[in-house]
C-alpha positions as CSV (number, residue, x, y, z in Angstrom):
1,M,0.0,0.0,0.1
2,K,1.3,3.4,-0.9
3,Y,1.2,6.0,1.9
4,R,1.4,9.7,1.6
5,F,4.0,11.5,3.7
6,I,2.8,14.0,6.3
7,N,5.4,16.6,6.9
8,D,3.2,19.3,8.8
9,H,3.6,18.7,12.6
10,R,0.1,20.2,13.2
11,E,-1.4,17.6,11.0
12,I,0.6,14.8,12.8
13,W,-0.5,16.2,16.2
14,S,-4.2,16.2,15.1
15,I,-4.0,12.6,13.9
16,V,-2.4,11.5,17.1
17,T,-5.1,13.4,19.0
18,M,-7.9,11.8,17.0
19,C,-6.5,8.3,17.6
20,R,-6.5,8.9,21.4
21,V,-9.9,10.1,21.3
22,L,-11.1,7.2,19.2
23,K,-9.0,4.7,21.0
24,V,-7.5,3.2,18.0
25,A,-3.9,2.3,16.7
26,R,-2.2,4.8,14.4
27,A,-1.4,2.1,12.1
28,G,-5.0,1.1,11.8
29,F,-6.1,4.7,11.3
30,Y,-3.5,5.2,8.4
31,V,-4.9,2.0,6.7
32,W,-8.4,3.2,7.0
33,L,-7.3,6.8,5.8
34,H,-5.9,5.3,2.6
35,N,-8.5,2.5,2.1
36,P,-11.6,3.8,4.0
37,V,-14.0,1.1,2.0
38,S,-13.9,-2.2,3.7
39,A,-13.6,-5.6,1.7
40,G,-17.1,-6.5,2.9
41,E,-18.6,-3.3,1.6
42,K,-16.9,-3.6,-1.8
43,D,-18.3,-7.1,-2.1
44,N,-21.8,-5.7,-1.1
45,Q,-21.4,-3.1,-3.9
46,R,-20.5,-5.9,-6.3
47,L,-23.5,-7.8,-5.2
48,L,-25.9,-4.8,-5.6
49,E,-25.0,-4.5,-9.3
50,L,-26.2,-8.2,-9.7
51,I,-29.1,-7.6,-7.6
52,R,-30.2,-4.7,-9.7
53,D,-29.8,-6.8,-12.9
54,S,-32.1,-9.5,-11.5
55,Y,-34.6,-7.0,-10.4
56,T,-34.6,-5.0,-13.8
57,L,-34.8,-8.2,-15.8
58,S,-38.0,-9.2,-13.7
59,G,-39.6,-6.0,-14.6
60,G,-39.3,-4.8,-11.1
61,V,-41.5,-7.6,-9.6
62,Y,-38.9,-9.6,-7.8
63,G,-38.4,-9.4,-4.2
64,Y,-35.4,-10.6,-2.3
65,R,-36.3,-14.3,-2.2
66,R,-36.5,-14.7,-6.0
67,V,-33.5,-12.3,-6.5
68,H,-31.6,-14.6,-4.1
69,G,-32.6,-17.5,-6.3
70,D,-31.1,-15.7,-9.3
71,L,-27.9,-15.1,-7.5
72,R,-27.6,-18.7,-6.3
73,E,-28.2,-20.0,-10.0
74,I,-25.2,-17.9,-11.3
75,G,-23.0,-19.3,-8.5
76,E,-23.0,-16.5,-5.8
77,V,-22.7,-17.8,-2.3
78,C,-24.5,-15.5,0.0
79,S,-27.5,-15.6,2.5
80,R,-31.1,-14.5,1.6
81,N,-30.9,-12.1,4.6
82,R,-27.9,-10.4,2.9
83,V,-29.8,-9.9,-0.2
84,A,-32.7,-8.5,1.8
85,K,-30.5,-6.0,3.7
86,I,-28.8,-4.8,0.6
87,M,-32.1,-4.4,-1.2
88,R,-33.6,-2.6,1.9
89,K,-30.7,-0.3,2.2
90,N,-30.9,0.7,-1.5
91,R,-34.8,0.9,-1.6
92,I,-35.1,-1.9,-4.0
93,Q,-38.4,-3.6,-3.5
94,A,-41.1,-5.5,-5.6
95,I,-43.7,-3.5,-7.3
96,H,-47.2,-4.3,-5.9
97,G,-50.4,-3.4,-7.7
98,Y,-54.1,-3.9,-7.0
99,K,-56.8,-6.4,-7.4
100,V,-59.8,-5.4,-9.5
101,P,-63.1,-6.1,-7.8
102,R,-64.8,-9.2,-9.4
103,G,-67.9,-8.6,-11.7
104,T,-71.0,-10.4,-12.1
105,R,-70.8,-13.9,-13.7
106,G,-74.4,-14.6,-14.2
107,R,-76.6,-16.8,-11.9
108,P,-74.6,-19.4,-10.4
109,S,-75.6,-23.1,-10.8
110,L,-74.0,-26.0,-9.2
111,I,-74.0,-28.7,-11.9
112,A,-70.7,-30.6,-10.8
113,P,-69.4,-31.6,-7.3
114,N,-66.2,-30.1,-5.9
115,R,-63.6,-32.9,-6.9
116,V,-60.6,-30.9,-6.0
117,R,-61.5,-29.9,-2.4
118,R,-58.5,-27.6,-2.1
119,E,-56.1,-30.5,-2.8
120,F,-53.9,-28.4,-5.1
121,T,-50.8,-30.6,-5.1
122,V,-50.7,-33.4,-7.9
123,V,-48.1,-35.8,-8.8
124,K,-48.1,-35.5,-12.7
125,P,-49.1,-33.2,-15.5
126,N,-52.8,-33.3,-16.9
127,Q,-54.4,-34.6,-13.6
128,V,-56.2,-31.4,-12.5
129,W,-56.6,-28.1,-14.4
130,V,-58.1,-25.1,-12.8
131,T,-59.8,-22.3,-14.8
132,D,-61.0,-18.8,-14.1
133,I,-61.9,-15.3,-15.7
134,T,-60.8,-11.8,-14.8
135,Y,-60.8,-8.5,-16.4
136,I,-58.4,-5.7,-17.2
137,R,-59.2,-2.0,-17.7
138,T,-58.5,-0.2,-21.0
139,W,-59.8,3.1,-22.3
140,Q,-61.7,1.1,-24.9
141,G,-63.6,-0.8,-22.1
142,W,-62.9,-4.0,-20.4
143,L,-60.8,-6.8,-21.6
144,Y,-61.7,-10.2,-20.2
145,L,-59.2,-12.7,-19.7
146,A,-59.9,-16.6,-19.2
147,V,-57.0,-18.9,-18.1
148,V,-56.5,-22.7,-17.5
149,I,-53.6,-23.8,-15.3
150,D,-52.2,-27.1,-14.8
151,L,-51.9,-27.7,-11.1
152,F,-48.7,-29.9,-11.4
153,A,-46.3,-27.2,-12.6
154,R,-48.7,-24.2,-12.3
155,N,-48.2,-23.2,-15.8
156,V,-51.0,-21.6,-17.9
157,V,-51.7,-24.1,-20.6
158,G,-54.7,-22.2,-22.1
159,W,-55.9,-18.7,-22.2
160,S,-58.2,-16.3,-24.2
161,M,-59.0,-12.7,-24.2
162,K,-62.1,-11.1,-25.7
163,P,-63.9,-7.7,-25.0
164,T,-67.1,-9.5,-23.7
165,L,-67.9,-11.9,-21.0
166,S,-69.2,-14.7,-23.3
167,R,-69.0,-18.6,-23.0
168,E,-66.7,-18.6,-25.9
169,L,-64.2,-16.8,-23.7
170,A,-64.0,-19.8,-21.3
171,L,-64.3,-22.3,-24.2
172,D,-61.5,-21.0,-26.2
173,A,-59.0,-21.2,-23.3
174,L,-60.0,-24.7,-22.7
175,L,-59.7,-25.5,-26.3
176,M,-56.1,-24.2,-26.3
177,A,-55.2,-26.3,-23.2
178,V,-56.7,-29.5,-25.0
179,W,-54.9,-28.7,-28.2
180,R,-51.4,-28.1,-26.3
181,R,-51.5,-30.8,-23.9
182,K,-53.5,-33.6,-25.7
183,P,-54.2,-35.4,-22.4
184,E,-54.5,-39.2,-22.9
185,E,-56.6,-39.8,-19.6
186,N,-59.4,-38.0,-18.0
187,V,-58.6,-34.6,-16.6
188,I,-60.6,-32.9,-13.7
189,V,-61.4,-29.2,-14.9
190,H,-62.2,-27.1,-11.8
191,S,-63.9,-23.8,-11.9
192,D,-66.2,-21.6,-10.0
193,Q,-70.1,-21.6,-10.5
194,G,-70.0,-18.9,-13.3
195,S,-72.6,-19.2,-15.9
196,Q,-69.8,-19.8,-18.5
197,Y,-68.8,-23.2,-16.8
198,G,-72.4,-24.2,-16.4
199,S,-73.5,-23.8,-20.0
200,D,-74.5,-26.8,-22.3
201,D,-71.6,-25.8,-24.6
202,W,-69.1,-26.3,-21.7
203,Q,-70.6,-29.5,-20.6
204,R,-70.7,-31.0,-24.1
205,F,-67.0,-29.9,-24.7
206,C,-65.9,-31.7,-21.5
207,R,-67.8,-34.8,-22.4
208,A,-66.2,-35.0,-25.9
209,N,-62.6,-34.4,-24.8
210,N,-62.5,-36.7,-21.6
211,L,-62.6,-33.7,-19.2
212,V,-64.2,-34.1,-15.8
213,P,-66.0,-30.9,-14.4
214,S,-65.6,-29.8,-11.0
215,M,-66.9,-26.7,-9.2
216,S,-66.0,-24.6,-6.3
217,R,-68.8,-24.1,-3.4
218,R,-70.7,-21.0,-4.0
219,G,-69.0,-17.8,-3.1
220,N,-65.8,-19.6,-1.7
221,C,-62.8,-18.1,-3.6
222,W,-60.4,-20.3,-1.6
223,D,-61.6,-23.4,-3.5
224,N,-60.1,-21.9,-6.6
225,A,-57.0,-20.4,-4.9
226,V,-54.4,-21.2,-7.5
227,A,-56.2,-19.4,-10.2
228,E,-56.9,-16.5,-8.0
229,S,-53.2,-16.3,-7.1
230,F,-52.2,-16.2,-10.8
231,F,-54.5,-13.2,-11.3
232,S,-53.1,-11.6,-8.3
233,S,-49.6,-11.9,-9.5
234,L,-50.5,-10.7,-13.0
235,K,-52.0,-7.6,-11.6
236,K,-49.2,-6.9,-9.1
237,E,-46.3,-7.7,-11.3
238,R,-47.4,-6.4,-14.8
239,I,-50.6,-4.5,-14.7
240,R,-49.8,-2.4,-11.6
241,K,-53.0,-0.3,-11.6
242,R,-52.5,0.9,-15.2
243,I,-55.4,1.5,-17.7
244,Y,-54.3,0.3,-21.0
245,K,-54.9,2.8,-24.0
246,T,-56.4,0.0,-26.2
247,R,-57.4,-3.6,-25.9
248,D,-54.7,-4.6,-28.4
249,M,-52.0,-3.0,-26.2
250,A,-53.5,-4.9,-23.2
251,R,-53.4,-8.2,-25.2
252,A,-49.8,-7.9,-26.2
253,D,-48.7,-7.2,-22.7
254,I,-50.6,-9.9,-21.1
255,F,-49.4,-12.4,-23.9
256,D,-45.8,-11.4,-22.9
257,Y,-46.5,-11.8,-19.2
258,I,-48.0,-15.3,-19.8
259,E,-45.9,-16.9,-22.4
260,V,-42.5,-15.1,-22.0
261,F,-42.2,-14.3,-18.3
262,Y,-44.6,-16.3,-16.2
263,N,-44.4,-19.8,-17.8
264,R,-40.7,-19.8,-18.8
265,N,-38.9,-17.6,-16.3
266,R,-40.9,-16.5,-13.3
267,R,-39.7,-18.2,-10.1
268,H,-42.4,-19.8,-8.3
269,S,-42.3,-20.5,-4.6
270,H,-44.5,-23.5,-4.6
271,L,-42.2,-25.0,-7.2
272,G,-39.0,-24.6,-5.1
273,G,-38.1,-21.3,-6.8
274,V,-37.9,-22.4,-10.4
275,S,-40.3,-21.5,-13.3
276,P,-43.2,-23.7,-14.2
277,E,-41.3,-24.8,-17.4
278,A,-38.2,-25.7,-15.7
279,F,-40.0,-27.7,-13.0
280,E,-42.1,-29.7,-15.7
281,K,-38.9,-30.4,-17.7
282,A,-37.0,-31.6,-14.6
283,S,-39.8,-33.9,-13.7
284,P,-39.5,-37.8,-14.5
């Protein structure tokens, strides 16, 4: 280490006095004087850059747990608490949005028993799918979104977006799921008691494609908690209280969230911190 020479006796005397007041050795003070940033702080600054990269790539929706997962994946050895402390110190936090109040679905009618009964963990793909509908604000009016989620890897296997709350909205999402997954055995399809899921068209489609309908109890959102959780994540992580200028802009952004971010890259706590696609690929 290269030290500067101190020739002024007044400067030397002030340093000696300071060391006495602080009760530190002069040698240690000189080291601090020429290298005031500790090795630990330098390493925190290095981690901060990696944390910011992970946070930015997630679109600002990752908290410290998922950021820590990214760091571990690239070989960094650091604790989750350390990541949380660095993020808190630098005011880096996940962006939270809001949940739009649910609208009217028509008169509910129980036409299928609750075959899921809040058992949301299954052992293989295409055992149980859950489906639900939500809506998104645009300046052109509402855009309705229906999704079908496979409970095994929690990936969205079917979706549909339309400007009206029609039965075709729910059917098109289910049709995409069947086309993509091509299940060889019966699949339970769990929904709430919305009129779209009680229609004759829905029932006929299920019978024709070896799908077994299941319905939540009336007014009990916890019976379909996985679908509710997905919509909550979508609105917190992507929509964030915004009102889209057009329905087409909303469609494009939601498509990107589902197909590019959520299914392929978003770390899911239920899956051990990996994305739905990675979890399903890693399963035997």
